[in-house]
N, C-alpha and C positions, 0 to 999 in steps of 0.2 A: 336403767335401764334401757337392756338394746331389743329391738323385736326381730320378727324373723331379714330377715334382704335388708337389713340393712347395710351400706359402706363405705366403707373410713380407710380413708385416704393416710395417708402418713403423717406421724406425729399431732395427732389430735388429742383433747384433752376434753374428758367425758366429764362433770362435775358429779360431787354426789347429788343421790334426789334426782338428775334429769330422766326423762323418756323420750327415747327417740323412736317413733313410729316407722312401721316397715314399709321397708321400699326406700324406704329416705338416701342421700346417696352426701356422702359428708367428703370434701377438698380436701387438699394438702395444710395444716397448719392451723386448725378452728379450734379456737376454742368455745366450749358450751357452757353456759355454767350453770351452777347448784341449782336441783328443782323447774330446772328450763322445761319445756312440752313442745318436741316439736310431732305433729301428729296430719297425718297425710291420710286421713279416714278416722270419721266421730265413733266408729266399730272398729277401727283397725284390724278392715278383714282382708286387709291384704292388696290392695285393689294396687294400679300401675303407680311407678316412680312420682311423687306428685311434689314432694321438697329437695330442692339442692340447696348444701351453704357451698359457696363458690369459695376456693383458696383465700385462707389469708381469714376468713371470718370469721363473726363472736356473736356470739348471742346470749344475754345476759341471764343475768340471776331473776330468777319467777319469771322467764319471758313463757310466752305462749305463742308459737309458728301453727299456724292453719292453714288445711290444705287452700 
């Protein structure tokens, strides 16, 4: 699931069950594994962009990335 104001570059794969929180920026050639969560605000109120996954990055299955 992608929240509001998520920026995805080219060739990004977000696998089943993954959550990408509001304001997250994801660069080219990134993989977000199944059931991973990128949460920039605990209540997801849409604060400033706090999570940036740079080009070629990978977030593993079931990982939680916090602000």
